[in-house]
FIKEVEX-984571 format. One record per residue (C-alpha): x, z, y; residue in one letter. Coordinates in steps of 0.5 Angstrom, whole numbers, plus 500, padded with zeros to 3 digits. Example, Ala and Ser with C-alpha at 12.3 -4.5 7.8 and 13.67 -1.06 7.14 Angstrom:
% residues 2
525516491a
527514498s
This chain:
% residues 659
500500500m
503498507p
506504511q
501502518y
495502512i
496508509r
498513515h
492511518l
489513512l
492519511i
490521519s
482518518l
483524513l
486529516a
481529523v
475529518a
478535514l
479538521a
471537523a
470540517c
472546519g
479546514n
484545517s
486553518s
487552510n
489545509s
495543513e
496535511i
504533513s
503525514a
511524515g
514530513g
518536518g
516538525s
520541531s
519548528a
521550520a
518554517s
521558512c
526564514a
532562515s
533555517p
538550518l
541548525a
540542528p
547538527e
550531528v
554529522q
559523522q
560519516h
562512514t
558506510v
562500507v
558494506s
560489501n
561484506l
568480509p
569483515n
571476518s
567470516y
573466520d
579468516q
583461519a
582464526r
582471524t
589477524d
590477516d
593484518a
586486519t
582481515e
578486509s
574484503p
568489506t
566492512t
566499515t
562502519f
561509522f
555512523v
552519526a
546523522v
542527527h
539532523l
533537525p
532545525e
530544517r
528547511c
530547504p
523543502d
523539508d
523532509r
523527515f
521519517p
528516520v
530512526v
536508526i
538506533e
544502535a
547501541h
548495546g
553490547y
560494548s
556500546g
558506540s
554510536r
551516539d
553522537s
551527543v
544530541p
539532546d
538540547e
531540549d
528533546g
525531553s
526526558v
525525566d
519519566p
524517573n
530516568k
532508569e
529504562h
536503559f
539511559p
531513558a
531510551i
538513550d
536520551e
530519547l
533517541f
537523543a
532528543g
528526536l
531530532s
527535537r
521532535h
522531527g
525526526y
532524523v
536520527g
541516526i
546512530s
550506527y
556502530e
556494529q
561490527r
567489533g
564495537h
567503538g
570505532e
567499527s
573495529i
578490526p
584496526d
578501522n
576496516g
571494521g
569487523g
569482528y
563481532a
558476531r
552477535v
547479531i
548474525d
543475519p
548473515e
553479517a
550484521e
544484518t
547485512q
551491513d
544493516g
541493510i
547496507a
546502511l
539503509l
541503502d
545508504w
540512507i
536511501a
542514496t
543520501n
536521503a
535528499d
542530503m
540527509f
532531508f
529524508v
522522507q
523517501t
516513499d
516511492e
508509492s
510502495s
512499491g
518498494i
526499491p
530506494n
524506499d
523512505f
520512512v
523508517v
523505524g
529502528t
530503536l
534501541g
536496548y
539489548s
543488543y
541494540g
534490540g
536484537g
538487530y
532489529q
527482528f
532481522p
533487519l
525488519a
523481517l
528480511l
528488508d
521491507e
523498507r
522497516i
516501517d
516500525a
520496530i
521499538v
525494541p
527494548n
530488553g
532484548t
531476546w
527471542h
533466543s
540468544l
541461546i
536460550n
537466554s
545464556l
544457557l
536455559p
535448560g
542447558d
545450563a
550457563m
548463565k
555464569n
553470572g
551474567f
555471562v
561473566g
558480565l
557481559l
565478558c
566484562l
563490559l
566485552a
573488555d
570494558t
567497552g
573494547g
568489543v
572485538v
569478538n
569473532t
574468535p
569462539s
566468542v
572471544a
575465546r
568463551m
570470554c
576467556e
574461559l
567464563m
570471564g
572475571p
579473570d
578465568s
580462574v
576456571d
570459569a
566456574g
567449572s
563450566i
555450569r
553446562t
552447555r
556441554q
562443559d
562450554l
563445548i
568439551d
572446553a
572448545l
572442542t
579441544p
582447540e
578445534g
571449535y
565445532t
559444537e
555447530d
559452529e
558455537v
551454537v
550457530e
552463532l
547464538f
541461535n
539465529r
535470532h
528470532v
526463533r
531461527h
527465522f
520462526e
521455526l
523457518r
516461517n
514455519d
517449515r
516454509m
524453509e
529458507p
533462512w
540461511c
544456505t
545459498p
552461496g
554463504d
556469505t
551474506g
545469505c
540473501t
536467499s
536463493t
533458495g
524460497e
521458503a
521464507f
515468509v
514472514a
512480514r
509483520p
511490522v
508495527p
512492533m
512495540l
516491544m
518494552l
521488557q
524488565g
521483568n
526483573r
532482567d
535477569v
539477562l
532477558f
525475561n
519477561l
517469557t
523472551e
519477550a
512473549y
515469544w
517474540d
510477542w
507471540d
510470533f
508477530y
502477532n
501470529r
504472522i
500479522s
492476524g
491482526g
493486520s
498491524v
498493532p
503488536v
503490543s
509490549v
510494556l
514491561t
517496566t
522495571e
527496568g
532492564g
539488565h
541488572m
545483576n
548488582p
551483585l
544480586a
543488588n
539489583q
538497581v
535499574e
527502574g
524506569t
521504561a
514505565n
509499566c
504503572g
502510569a
504508561l
510513560i
514508556g
518514553v
512517551d
509512548l
515509544v
515517540r
508516540a
508510536w
514513532f
509519530d
502515528f
507509525h
512514521l
507521520k
501518521g
499522528e
495520532d
495522539s
493521546a
498517547a
498512542y
491510544q
492508551s
498503548i
495496550p
496490547p
499487553v
501491559c
505487564i
509492571s
506489578v
510492582a
512490588d
519485587t
521488593v
525494593d
522494586a
526500583h
522504589n
516501589a
509504587t
508503580p
503499578a
501496571g
496491569l
493491562i
489485558l
489484551d
492478551d
499475554f
496470560p
500463560v
500457565g
492457568s
488461568q
480458568t
477462563g
471468567i
476473572g
481467572g
484463579v
485456577p
493456580a
495447578r
499443581l
498436578e
505433581t
511436584l
517433588t
521437591v
529434593d
535438594v
540436598p
547438598t
545441605t
541446602a
544454604t
537456602d
531456597a
525450599i
519452597f
513449594v
507451595p
501450589i
496456591i
494460597t
491467596i
483469598t
482476597g
486482595d
484482588n
488477585q
495479580v
500474579l
502475572a
505472566g
509465564v
508459568p
508453565s
509444565m
507439562e
514436563s
520436568i
524431570t
531433574v
534427577t
543426580d
541425587t
549424588d
550417590a
556414586g
557420583d
562422587l
562430585l
563428578d
558433574v
552435572t
546436577a
542443574v
536445578a
535452579y
528455580f
523459580g
516462581t
516464589g
511468594i
511466602q
508472604r
508471612g
515469614g
518472608e
520469602l
520473595i
523470588l
518473585v
522479579d
529475581d
527470576q
530464576l
532459570t
536453570a
535446567l
540440567v
539433568e
534429563g
526429563t
523435558h
517437556t
520444552s
525448553n
531445550p
534448544n
527451543l
522445540e
516449544n
510445545d
510445553e
516447558y
515455560l
519459566l
520466566p
515470566g
513475572i
509480575g
506482582e
500483586q
499478591l
495479598q
490475603d
494470605g
500469600d
502462599q
505462591v
509456588g
516454586l
523455590l
529451587f
536452590y
542449591q
546455588r
545462585h
548468584v
545468577q
548462576y
555463579s
562464576a
564472576i
571473579l
576479579s
581481584a
586477581s
582471579s
579472587a
586472591g
585480591g
577480594a
573483591t
565486590g
563493588l
559491581v
557498579g
554498573f
551495567v
548497561g
549504563g
557502563v
561502569e
564496571l
571494575p
570491582p
569483581v
566479587a
561472586s
565466587a
559464592l
562470596d
566466601p
571472600a
573469593t
575463597g
573459591a
571453591v
563451590n
562445588s
555442591p
549440586n
544435589p
540434586y
531431585q
525435582v
519431579d
514436574a
507434573i
501439571g
506445574v
501452573e
502459575l
498465571p
493468576i
487473575i
482476579d
481484577l
474484582s
471479575t
475480570h
472483564p
478486562v
484487566a
484493569t
490496574i
494503572s
498506577q
């Protein structure tokens, strides 16, 4: 019986017994364990350190890695957070993994509480660190190439959540937990029919969100997942529209260097080319530029693309095409050749509106896929926040993990309490299918919280009851070399104060044309654009969301094989007189290389923190102080069927604002 159904039945039985007046002598423990042990001399909470060995090689690229550090197995390091416990207690497990450049969480929280005003990603760290105070065994582990799990210690080379490497390590971790269930007071589940089963959920953000999807899809022991701020297709995240997201790619490479990530050689070489110490980073603007830089060094396009293209979208396509998820016989491939069938699992996803690495449309694609494969058999929810991956060079400051009045960390714990313990609560019942943060973009981390509660995720123009049709049949805009400010193309003027822009904008087709006469610049044209609002004399790039698209005609997002071209999702409350449309830029800080002091001739800017890590000072190549030469980028855009998701709260049958 699926964990979700079993726990629901136990929860309903507990409610029925309480209604019959039997709660005093008929206590039911659906998940085992609680925050208070019941014996006279319980063991004190503690954190234990362990190592786990995965029977897979630590290097998948022996031709390019160091012979001295190659190993036929991979060792990774684990911290086990044990609650206060009695000999007969058994607890559900929550597994957490770190973000890129991070390490395992070995420090327990003293009281298990989290400040609801804490920034999103740090709040998730604190939430995990306090789970042992709420009747959970918390297990935090270091993925290949991170923390102590590096080749010098028998650990592996990071492969960006390769399902044939990192995911297999995760399965080895599940096996290890099951083998040591009694030692760690883990609640096993012998009734499920699944070998070595126990009650377990997963947690983490960014890289620690990315590991959860393939692990849950490939191992049926996972009972619930809570990914935060992560991707659907990593190649789309880093190369939207086949244009390099130079700003955040440079920050990620700086994070790798600061955090000591040992990447697989092809990723390491990419960071040498794209990182802040590379004077040539600004010249790699497109996917083709990257391939052209790597090919002479012996890296193939297939090899590079495979690392960034084998995540949720990969599994979705294999499911839809009834194909194996991997090639039998490959190292780490557990398929025997049968068609892959995606397994639904209860998912609560938190994603940042202003996350400029993994935007809301990434979350929409994941939410839509899980809804489709579940067919309503398990709950699937997405809450958007004002947190996530911020680019400090774009003056971004991270907000909380909340969606309006819905406190994200409280709902995450309620999600685990229900799906892992069978404990229902008002907090769990308050989790909607969709909540989109619609706090103001301007000074968003300090803006009044507001969340739009919906039962569906709006995409394109909304034409039903409560929808506000917002479609422009054709759009043409020319961005010349002289353009220093954004060019605004209006689509709709707002009347009244009850309208909200929330969801995913779309286009039927879009053509980007290079207008460099005679091709004197010898660079590929790239359109940089996003949803904008003209409010009085001010132009607002909604939620700081910008995407890019290389020259050519596109009817879908490159590399995704989807049915329409989707822009980054957004959320904003509108005002009477607002003009809503698209903003086009010749260049933008999000897609501009970053430079260190050495590569910028000594000029630096203040970076601050990214993903909780303090970074050395760097500057955007667009900063005149760096002395960088930025090639002009003239282009023309012609689009058909441009649509914006706008609803009217006064007439919509379901939508409400949570504040």
